N, C-alpha and C positions, 0 to 999 in steps of 0.2 A: 678225348674230346678235342676236336679241331678248331671249330669256330663257336664262339659263345657270345651272347648279348651282354650289355652292361648290367642287366638285372641278374643274369646267370653268373656273372664274374664276381658278385659282391663277396662271396665266401671263399674265393679262390686265392691262392698264395701268389706272390710276385714271381715264384719260380715257374708258374704256368702261364700267367697273363702279363708279366712284367711289372715293374713299379709303376709305370705310367698308366697301364691298363687297370691295375688295382686302384690307383688313385681316382681315375675317371669313374669306376664303378661306385666308389664310395660317394663321390660328389652327386652322381645320378640318384643313388639311394636317398640322399638327403634332400632331393627335390630341387637342387640347384640348377641353373640353366646350363645344360651340356648339350651340344649338338649330337643328334642320333649317331650311333656308332656300332660296330661290332668288332671283335678281337679275334685275331688269328693266334692261337695259343702257341706256346713252344713246341707242341707236338707237330704243328705244321712246319716249323723250322727244321725239326729233325727229320720229317719226311722228305723235305725239300733237300736236305743235305744227303740223305741216304740215296736220293734219286740222282745224285751227281749234279746238284745245283739246278734242279728242274722242277716245275709244277706239273704233276702228272694230270692226266685227263679227268680222273675221278675228283681230284682236289679242285681242278679248275671249275668243274660243274658245280661243286659245293659252294665255292666262293661266288660264282655267278648267281646262285640262288640267293645267298645272303646279300648280294648287291640289290636284287630285286625287292627283298624285304626292306632294305635300307632306303631305297628310293620311295617305297610305299610310306614309311615312317616319315620321311622328309615332306612328302606331298600332303600328308594329313596334318602338318604342324602350321599353325597360323603365324608363327614367329619367324619362319625361314623364308628366305628368297631362294627358290629352287630352280629358277630358269636362268642359265642351264643347270643341270644336276652335275654339280662338281664336288669332289671329295678330296681328302688328304690321305696319304698312307704314312703312318708314323711308326718309327721304331719304338719298342717298349722292353728294354733289357731288364733282367732281375735286379742288376746293380746300376745305379745312376752313372751314365757316362756323358756328361754335359758336352753337346756339340760334336761328338766323335761319330755317331751313327747317322745315317740318312734318315730324313723325314721329308716327304715330297708333297708339296701343295698343288692345288689346282688341277688335280688329275680328273680328266674328262673334258678339259678345256677344248679338246678337239671337236667336241659336239658344238661348242660355241662358235668355232670356226665355221662349221657347216651351217649353223643357224645364221651367222653373220653374213655368209655368202648369199643366203636366201633372202635375208631381210634387208642387208645393206648395213655397212658399219654405222652410219648415222643414226638409223633406226635403233640399233643395239645400243648405242650410246644414250639415245633418248630414253630407253628403258631403265637406265640407271645401272647397267652392268658395269662392274669394275674392270679396270685394266689388270688382269692377273699376271702372275709371274710367266705363265704360258699365255701369250697374247690371244685372246679368244677369237680375234678376227684375222689372225695371221695364218691363212689356209696353207701357204706354201710351206711354213715351218713344219706343220703336222703331216703334210704330204711327204716331205722328205724324211722325217722320222720314221713314220710307218712303212714307207716304201722300203726301208732298210731292214725291216723285220719279217719274220714268218711267225705266225702265231702258233700256239701249242696244238691247235686243231688243224694245222696245215692249210688255213685259209689264206688266199692270196691277198695281202694287205694292199697291194697296189689296186686291186679291183675294189676293195673297201673304200679307198680314197676317191676313186673315180665316182663311185656311187654317192659318197658323202658330198662331193663337189658338184653334184647335180648332173653329172654326165650319164644319165640313165638311157638305156636303149629306147629309141623312139617307138619301136615296135610294141612295147609294153602298154597295156591299157592303164589308165589313171589309177584304178584300184590296186593292180599289181605293182605299179610303180611305187605307190605309197607304202605298201606292205614291205616291198624290198628295201626301201629307204630306212624304215624303222629298224628292220632286222639288222641291216649292215651297220647302222649307227650303233646299236646295242652291242654288236660284236666288236666293233672298233673300240668302244668304251671299255669292254671287258679286257681286250688286249692291252690297253694302256694300264689299266689297274694291275694285271698280271705282271707286266714289265716293271711297274713301280715296286710291287711286293718283292720281286726278284732283286731289284736294286737295293731295297732296304736290307734284305737278308745278306746280300753280297757285302754291304758295308761293314758287317761284323768280321770280314777277313781282312780289312785294311791294316796296314802296318801299325798305325797309331793305336788301333783297338787291340791288336795282338800284343803290342808293347804294354799297353795298360793292363792287359789281362795277365801278361807275364810277370809284371811287377807286383801283382796282387795274388799271384798263384791261382787265378781262377781257373775253372775248368778249360782245357784247350779247345773244347767245342761247347762253350756255354751257349745254350740256345737262346734265342730272343723271341719275343712275341712281336706282332705287328697290329696296329690299329687302323681300321678304315673308317673314316668319319666324314659326315657332311660338312663341307666347307662353310665357314662364316668369314666374312671379308672385312678386315681392318682397313682396306684401301678402297672401299666402295665410294667414299666421298669424304670431305672435310668434316662430316659428322661421324666419321668412324676412326678407329685407332687400334693398335695393339700394344701390349705392355706386360710388365711383370709386377706383381705386388707381393709384399711380405706382410705377414699378419702382425708384425712388430718390427722395430728397427733391429737389424740383425747385428749391428755394431754396438749399439748402447743398450738395447733391451727395452727401450722406451715403449710404452703401450700406445702406438699409433700405427695406423695403416700407411706403410710407405711403399715406394716403388718408382718405376719410370714407365713412360710411354711415349709413342710417337704417333702423331695424327696422320691419317691416310697412309697407313703403312701396314705391312704384313709381319707376322711374328719374326721371321728370320732377320729382318731389318733391325729389330730391337735386340736380339740375343746374339747376333753374330759379329758386332762391332764394325760392320762393314758400311753402314749408312753414314753419309757425310754429315747428317744433321745430329746434333747432340740430343739424346733422350731428354725428355722433360721430366722433372720430378713430380710425383703423383699429386702432391698437395696443389699444384697449379690447376688440377682438374676441378677443385672445389669452386673455383671462380668460373671457369669456362663451361663445365658440365656438372653443376651441383647434384643433380639427380643421379647421374652415372656414378659420381664419387660416393654418394650416399649408399647406393646399391653395393658397391665394392667394400665399403666399410662394414656394412651389415654382414656380408658374406665372410670377410676376414674374421669377425668375432665369432661366427658360428663354426668356422673351420678350426680355429684354435681350441674351441671349447670341445669339439668332437674328436679331433686328432691328438689332443693333449700334447702337441708339439708345435712350435712355430712353423708355419707353412710358406712356401714359396709357390706362387700361383701364376701361370701364364694365362692371360685373358685377351679376348677380342671384343671391341666394341663395333657392332655393325649397325650403322644408323641409329646410334644412341641406345642400342640394346646390348646388354652384357652378356658374354658367353665365356665359359670357363673351359680351358683346353688341357689343363694339367695341374696337379698339385703334388707337392712332395715335401717331406721333412727337410728342413734347411739347417746348415751348420751355423751356430751362433758363435760370436767371440765369447772368450771366457767371462768378460763382464756382462754381456748380455744374457749369457746362461745363468749367471748369478742373480740378476735382476729379475729374470723370468721366473726363477724358482721362488724368489721373495714375493713377487706379485701373486703367484698362485697360493702360496701359504697364507699371506696376509688377507687374501680374499676368501679363505676358508675352502677353496677348491682341492687344495692338497694338505696333507699332513707333512710335518718336517720329514718323517720317515719316507713318504712318497717322493718328496723333493730330493732326497739323497739318492733314491733309486733311479730317478728320471733325469738326473742331471749329469753332464759330462764330469767325470770325477777327477780330471787334472786341473780344474779351475784354481784350487788353492795355490799350487806352485806356480801356475801361469800368471796369476795376479800378483805375485810377490812384488814385481817392479813393472809398472806400466808407464809412468811418465818419464820425460827425457828433458835434459838441460845440457848446455855445452860442456864437454869434458874439459878438464883442467888443461889449459895451454892450447886448446884446439879452437881456432877461429871458426865461427859458423854463421851462415846466413841462410834466409829462405830463398830457395831457387824458384819454386813454383808451388802453387796450391791447386788442389783438384778435388774430385769427388772420391770419398773413401769407398772401395769395393771389397776389400778384405782387410781385416785388422792385423795388427802385429807390428813389429819393429825390425828393420834390416839396416845393418851397418856394414858397408863394404864398398869395394871399388865399382864405379859406374861403368857399365859396358853397354854397347849397342848391339842390336840383333845381328848375329853372324849370318852369312849366306848358308853355311853348312856346319851344324853344330858338331858332327862327327869328326871334323878336322880342326875344331877350335875348342879346346878345353876351356871352360869357365873358371876364373879365379875363385878362390875361397869366398863365400858370402857375397857374391856378385849381385849388384842391383842393376837390373836390365831395363832399358828404355827402348821402346820401338813404337812405330806408327800404330800397330795393332798386334795383338797376340791371339793365336788360334790354337785351341786344343788339338785340332786335327793335324796341324803342321808343326806345332811348337811344344809338344808334350815333353820332349827331352829338355828343352830349355826350362820349362816350368818345373822339373825335377832338379835341374842343376843350379838354378839361381835361388837367392835368398829373398828377393823382393822384385816388384815389377811396376813400371810406369808405362802407360800407353796413352797416345794422343786421341785415338778413337776408341769408342766403346762405352760402356756404362756398368753399373753394379748389377744390372739384370742380365748380363751376358753370360754365356756358357763358361767363358774364361774366368769370370769373377766367381762363379759357383765353384768351378774345379779348384781354383786357388784357395777358396775358403775351406775346402775339403783338405787341401794340403797344408792349411795353417800358415799361409805365407802372405805378407802384406801386398796389397795391389791398390794403386791409385790411378784413376783415369781422367781424361778430359782436362789436362792441365792447362792453366792459362800462362801467360808470360811470354808468348811468341817463341815457342820452342822450334829450333831448326835442327833436324837430324842430319848428320854428315853424309853426303854422297860420296865423298872421299875425304881423307884426313882423319884426325883422331880426337875431335872434340865435338861437344854438343852446345848449341847456343840456346841459353835461357834468357831471352831479352837482351839486356846489355851484358849479361854474364856468360863467360865462356868457361866450360868444365871440360877438362881433358879426360879421355877414357883412362880408367885406372885410378882417378882421383877418388878419395874417400867421400861418400855421401851417406846420409841418414834418411831412410824413408819411414815415416810414421803413418801407418795405414789408417789407424782410427781417426786421425785428424786430417788425412788427405794432404800431408805436407812432405815436401822433399827439401832437405837441407844440405848445403855444402859442409863438409866437415863431419866430425864425429860427435854425436851426442851421447851422453850416458843416461841410463835408465834410473829414475828415482821412484819412490813410493808415492803412488797416487793419493791425493787428499781424499779421505773418507773411504777409500777402498779397503784398507786394512781392517777397519771396523766390520765392514760387510763380509770380508774373508773369514774374520774370527767368528762371526755369527754362523756362517755355513760350516765351519770347522766344528763348531759345538754340536751342530746337527749330526755331522758324520760321526763324531765320537759317541753320540747317544744312540744313533739309529743305523749307522752303516758300518762299513769296514774301513779300518786303518791300513789295510794291506796295499802294497803297491800294485797288487793285481786288480785292485778296484777299478783301475783305469780301463779295464777290459770288461767291466760289469755289463751285462745285458740280461733282459728279462728271461727267466727260465723256471719252469715248474720244479725242476730238481734242486734249486738253490737252497730253500729251507730245509729240504730233506737231507741234503749233504751236510749242511752246518749242524743240524740236530744230531745226526749220526756221529760226527766228529766230537761234538759235545758230550754225547753219551759215552763214547769210548774213553774220553778223558775223565769223565766223572766217576766211571766205574772201572778204573784201570786195574788190571790183573798183576801187571809186572812192576817190579821196583825200579828198573832202569829206564831212562828215557829212550835209549836205543831200541830196546824192546817194544816200548810203546809206539815208537815211530814204525817199526815193522808191522804192528797191528793196524796202524792207520793206512799204510800202504794197501792193506787188505781191501779197502774200499775201491781201489783201481779194478776195473774189469779184468778177469783172469787172463784174457789173451793179450793184455798189454802190460803185464808185470812179471818179473822174475819171482817165482813162488818162494816164500820164506815162512818158516814155522819157528815159533819161540818155545823154548823149554826151560824150566828151572835147572840151574846148574847141577843139582844133585840127581835129577831124573835121568840117570844113566841109561836104563833100558829103553825109555821112550825116545831118547836121542838116537841110540843105535838102530832101533826099528824104523825110524823115520828115514835115517840115512840109507838103510838097505832097500826100503820101499822106493826111495827116489833113484837109486841105481838101477833097480829092477824096471823102472818106468823109463829109463834111458837118459836120466840126468847125470851130470857130474855134480859132486857135493862140495860146497864151500862154506864150512861153519865159521862163525865170528862170535867174538865175545861181547857182552853187555855189562857195563859196570856202573856203580853209583857214585864213583869218585868224581872230582871235578874234571870236566871234559879235557881230553888232549886232542880235540879236533880229529877224531876218527882213527887215531894212531894205535888203537888196541890190536892184539894179535888176531890173525884170520888165517885161513888156508883156503886153497882152491884145488881143483882137479882130483879129488878123491873119487875113484870110478870102479872099485872092485870091493868085494866083501873083505878080503884080506887087508886092504888099505884102511877100511873102516876100523877093523879090530887094532890095526897098528896105531892109528890116530887115538883110539879110545884107551888103549891098555899099555902101550910101549912108552916108558918115560924118556927114552932117548929119541922119540920120534922127531924128525925135522920137517918132512914134507917138502913142498916146492918152494920154500922160503925159510927164512930164519925164525919162524914164528912158533916152532914147537907144536905140542899136541895137547890133548884134553888133560892129561895127568899133570903136565907142567902148568897149564892155564889155572887149574884149580888152586894152586898155591897162592893165588892173588885173593886176598880177603875181600876186595871190593867187587869181585865177580859174582854177579847175581843170576844172570840168564845167558843162554846160548842160543844163537839163531842159526838154524840149519837152512842154507841157501841152496836152491835147486837150479844150478847153472846149466846152460846149454853145453853140450859136449864141445871140447876144444878149448875152452876158456883157460887162459893162462899158459897154454903150450906155445913155446916160441915159434914153432913152425906155422902156427895159425895166426900170429900177430897181424900179418898183413891184411888179414880178412876182418879183423875186429875194429871197432871204433867205440868211443865214448862220446857222450853229449850231456850237457846241462841245459836247463831251461829255467830262465828267471824273468823278472819283470822289473823295469826302472820306471819310476813315475815321472820323472822330469828330466828330459822330455819323455813323454809317455812312449814306451816301446817294449815289445817282447824281444828277448835276446836268446838265440839258440847258439850255443858254442860247441863246435865239433873239434875232435882231434882224432885222426885216423891212424890205423896201425898199432892200436894198443887196446887191451882190455882193462887197463888199470886207470880208474878215475883219478887216482893220486897223480897220474902223469899230467893230466890236464891242469891240475892245480898249480903246477911249476912250469908249464909250457911257455915258451917264448912266443911273441906274436907271429912269427913266421911259420909256426907249426900249427896255427889255429885257423879254423874257418868260423867267422862270426856272421850270423844272419840276424838282422834287425827287422822287426815287423811292427808297423805303426797300427794304432787302432783306427777303425773307421766308425765313428759314432752313429752314422745313419745306417750302416749296414754291418753290424758287429759279427754276423755270422760269416761274412767274407773277409773281415779285416782290411787293412790298408796296404800301403807300399811295403814290399819285401825287398830288403837291400842286403846282398851278400858282400862281405868283405874277406877276401881270401888271402891267407898268409903266402909269403913268397915261395915256401917250399912246394906249393901246388901249382905254380904257374909254369907252363911249358916253355915259354919264351924268356930268356934272361933279360931282355930289354923290351918289356911290353909297350913302352912309349909314354909320352907325357900324359895323354888322355887317359890311358889306363891307370897310370899312377895317381892322378887326380880322383878318378872315379873310385879306384880302390880305397883311397884314404877317406873318401866322403861316403862310400857305401852306395854309390849311384848306379851301379850296374845291376841289371836283372840277370837271372840264371842264363836266359837264352843269349844275351849279349856277351857272356862270358865264354860261350862255346868257342873252342879253337884257341883261346888264350890261356885256359886252365885245364889241367889234366881231366880228361873226360870222366874217368871213373870217380875221381874226388868230387867233380861237380855233380855227377849223378847222384851219388850218395847224399850230398848236401841238399839237393833239391827234393829228393824223395823224403828225407827226414823232415824237411820244412813242410811238405804236403801233408804228411801223417799228422804232424802236430797241429797245423792250422785247419785241416779239412776233416780229419777223423776224430782226434782227441778233443778238438774244440767243442764238439757237439755230444748230444746224448749218445751212449750212456756214461761216457767219461766226464763230459761237461767240465773241461779243464779249468776255465777261469774260476767258476764257483767252488771247485774242489780246492784250488790254491787259495782262494779267499779264505775258506773255512780253515785250512791247515795254517795259514799265516796268522790270521786273527786269533785263533784258539791256541796255537802252539808254536808260533813264530817260525813256521817252515815255509820259506819263500822260494826254494829252488828244488827242482826235480832232477835227479841224475838218472841217466839211461846208459844201457850197454846194447850194443848191436854188432851185427856181422853182415858183410856184403860179399857177393861172389865176385869172380874176376871182372866182370862187366859193371859192376857197381850195383847190381840188384840186390835189394835188401832181403836177407834170409831170415833175420829176426831183429826186432828193435823193442826193448822192454824197459819199463821202469825198474831201477835197481834200489834207489835209495831217495831220501829227501834230507835236505840240510837247512840250517838256518837257526834252529833252536840251539844246538851245541855251540855254534859259533857266537850267538848272542850272550849265552851264559859265559862263554869264555872272555868275551869283551867286558861284560858287566863285572866279572870277578877281578880282571885286571884293573878296571877303573876304580873298583872298591879298594884294591890294594894300594893304588896310588894315593887315594883319598885318606886311607888310614896312615899311610906312610908320612904324609903331611909335608914332603919336601917339594911338591909341585912338579916333580920330574915325570915325564910321560915316557 
């Protein structure tokens, strides 16, 4: 399906129509005021890409037919001003990329130029036509643009311009002249739309978008959709405006329609931070345009009730009539998330169980300390106050925006101040710094939206007469001079910038609210650290019930054997097969080992005991690969094998031994000559700050090696949650141990980035051994793109294991070829329970000893 109407798009996923397209379709279904539009699905993008970035003739014809339908819809609307017929072409990616992709307004303004030539600019102005971004009466501008292009149908655009400018062959009769003028005008309009679609699609290949995708391990060719929509004009007059509203305050969670707007302005002037005017707070509209404000308030209430999440809405007021152009889920501060959940439960719309499921699950640790006061011995003063755009606290050295981030490493926890900040140009800075201050912009900008997603404080439109240095190393805040590198504290929720260091204190009343939510979590949710990655899944309850059933009806005495049974829930293609046998079931053990060898596996038996845990240090063997070796292991009391662990006869002398696990290893495991090909990996979750951690060690098949490895031998990948798009996750930040760097002196920037984890895989190319980097990137993609979804459904699998049996870490074994290509990557074991019992037993011993020594 290439093109769809808003009605047809209602049941389609964002992978097909993009997040913006899906939101518009829902708004339209609700009967809210949405300008007529159609959507070019991601299939169009794929077709454009496959045709070497070109719109083929058949596709061009199809889009032209949809434009005719769109114009017909616009003409039948009593609410739209359709003279001239002008549209927008907007990007609609599956994942929100605020401000990164192109969206082009006023497409078709060339028609206005022709009409203006015929009618005269004064007459056009008298009709109330707005001055669009593409000036409707600037004929020369469009002549120059179109003259430089050849259309997909090989029509001479120079001739089009000549006709549109009224230079028609005098030999043509009036009727023919009129027909020709209409035909050529339509052709020129189609040309312009096609060019804009091409521009929108090409914007997905920009470096900032590529970097954004790389840092989230999105598909290298993640297709985007595009929306062609009838234009409504926020710059038609002083009775028009463009703005952004939130269905409630995103910082405090208060139940009020908030937002910003600019009178006589188009959307980009509000969301791009480039307009010299300060956006007005939405509450001012209650006085100036009470009917418009009332309409927006009613819409906000309906949206929140329908989407069951706080919404961010882009709107246009065209001659006092409200139009909606976009809606999307918005990131709330932890406090706002908490209050939103309480409001829903207290109103009876949600149960506490639903509140736990639908609320970002890191709010309890995030709200542990929210307030600030001067640190002991640290003189502080308010430098400036502004508008909160993203919550949080940042304490660090003040820096100004460098000309080139690639040659200017940011100090740790830097607080950056700039005239304005743009996601398209400053994405590296947005990753590198801890907090942000800008003189221009507003909380409705793409910058603010992206920084809220990144969880970093941001304050805009500061007062106090700020003067940024053209040269020198200080910033002037009114009478106060602050040198670069001097410590400042930015409090995003309050919109304040302080000189000096402030320390965080418990907020009054917040602790009680946190405790109330924690009680809900204990009663209705998961206490697992993996809960921070919770997302709706049909398999969640089934997984938990299955784990609970295995535990309730356990067959084996030892916990190690029980864990082997729980790992059987993992899809077979993603686990190293293990079978458990009672220690006395000699014949069954031998039969299983021989069957495994016949199937091409090497056998690695290990023991299971019921005694106090020794953290996995029980006897085990690897590399049994012939029938003779099986019999030697089972019957020879002097059997040694590939390590000092002995064999079955020796193991049975241990009275605590209850079961034996037969592991079906891939060939080559444990052989020294294959060590270079093998690697081990653990997967765990840390809840504060919320992140998934993938830890790799190459050149070994022994997970025990990873437990004692030095930092230089390890590759650590940190993955942040994305609460709005959990299926895609958030930033992926690899930190590579020095053993894998190809350059002995990678430089200051590399050292800083490595210590902070700010590099993406693509940016490490050429600095880190190619094979090592390839292995690390492939493993991360497998975890976040395959195991994350059905049928593995990793987060819910781990939530169930951790809650029911304290298993919080998965262990993997893998092998890669000489080029780093993954040959196999499988789950081998899970840990956490044994460690917890070990810790509990030790603390119990200390308590019983009574001497207080740890």
